[in-house]
C-alpha positions, 0 to 999 in steps of 0.5 A, a space after each residue: 296868926 301864930 297858930 296859922 304860922 305853926 300849921 304852915 311850917 308843919 306843912 313845909 316840914 311834913 308835906 313839902 319835905 323842906 330843909 330846916 334852913 328853909 323852914 327857918 327862913 319862912 319863920 323869920 319872914 313871917 315873924 317880921 310881918 307880925 312885928 310890923 303889923 303889930 306896930 303899924 296897927 298899934 296893937 296885936 297882929 290881925 288874923 291872916 284873913 284880915 290882912 289886906 293888900 294895903 297892909 302888905 304894901 305898907 310892909 314892903 314900903 317899910 322894908 325899902 325905907 329900912 334899906 333892905 336889899 331887893 333880893 331880901 324883899 323879893 324873898 319875903 314876898 315869896 314867903 308871904 305868897 306861899 303862906 297865903 296860898 296855903 291859907 286859901 287851901 286851909 280856908 282861913 283866908 279868902 284871898 291871897 293879898 301878897 299875889 298882886 304885889 310885884 317883886 322889886 326889879 333886881 339889878 343882877 351883879 356879876 358873881 365874884 370868881 377867881 382866875 385859874 392861877 389864883 385858884 391854883 395858889 388857893 388850892 395849894 395853900 393848905 399844908 400837906 403834912 398835917 391832918 387839918 391841912 389834908 382835910 382843908 385841901 380836900 374841902 377846897 379841891 372838892 368844892 371847886 372840882 364838883 362846883 358844890 354849894 357849901 351846904 352840899 359839901 358839908 352834907 357829904 357822907 362816906 356812902 356818897 363817894 364813888 371813886 371808881 366812877 369819879 362821881 359824888 352823890 350830892 343833895 342839893 336845894 329842895 333835897 334834890 339829888 344829883 351825881 356830880 363828877 369830880 376830877 382826879 386832883 380832888 379824888 387824890 386829895 379826898 383819898 389822902 384825907 380819908 387815909 389820914 382820917 382813919 388814923 384818928 381815934 375819933 374817926 366816924 364809921 359807916 356809909 352815913 359817916 360825914 366825909 369832913 369832920 372837925 378835930 372832935 370827929 363831928 361833921 364840919 358846918 358851913 361857918 367853919 368852912 367859911 372861916 377856914 377859907 378866910 384863913 387861906 385867903 389871908 395867907 395867899 393875899 387873895 381877894 377877901 371878897 372870896 367866899 366858899 360860893 365863889 369856888 362854885 362861881 369859878 367852877 361854872 365860869 371856867 367851864 364856859 370859858 373852856 367851851 362847855 355848853 350852858 345846858 351841861 353847866 346847868 346840870 352840873 350845878 344842879 340848877 332847876 332853871 336855865 335862867 339861873 345859869 345864864 348869869 355865868 354867860 355874862 361873866 364869860 363875856 365880860 372876861 372876853 371883853 376885858 381880854 379884847 380891850 387889853 390885847 387889841 391895838 385898836 380896841 380903845 
């Protein structure tokens, strides 16, 4: 099993060009199955060709019993299907025992987002007279203005910025690239940050230089952006549930509320499927319903 796993991860890296984060997820998912089967069978994990549908049904039942979220279970099943599908191609298994297993039915909760007024308070909270304040304001403005995933934001390089056209070149999931429009407020915030960054002795150079760096001149990471946001949420007394991804949710919701069509929002978000984008139509409808019940004299 260990050899098959290593070969599968190599396939993801070389042939599928998967990101390190994706490879890490697959590795963890397969390791969890190995641990379960080793314990369930009272010894070592069987070879991939010896794993049965019943083994995997027991594994899924154990995940449910342990209280794992339905989304996590669905992701692990997807990992197993891909692994055994690769095994069929390589010839070390004759069946895909994960294929008959159905994903748990997901109850999709509406994504959390901020109102326009709340976002205004958040975006204006970083100080405009310090280097890190200018950086933080540029981070928040850019994330909301372009509807970026935080991984896309931290991956931006100087060569990805086109201020004249008002677009960013963004590398999304699956290494797919797209051009993301960015508004004038974000362009100004980025310009101020980049001007201030040039005064730093640790300023990176060249088109591959990271746009957003920490005080040591190194690229900021996803966790540091999350911690930065938490600080400004405390200062503004905004909802603590807000995450960097909430700015992306707010971007999509505000576009639909403003009359944008869902196909355009899908393209702007970089969603491969329209189904993923449709969750925001429910958010928009929920907002309309709330406004109706609050304002109409005979709504209740």
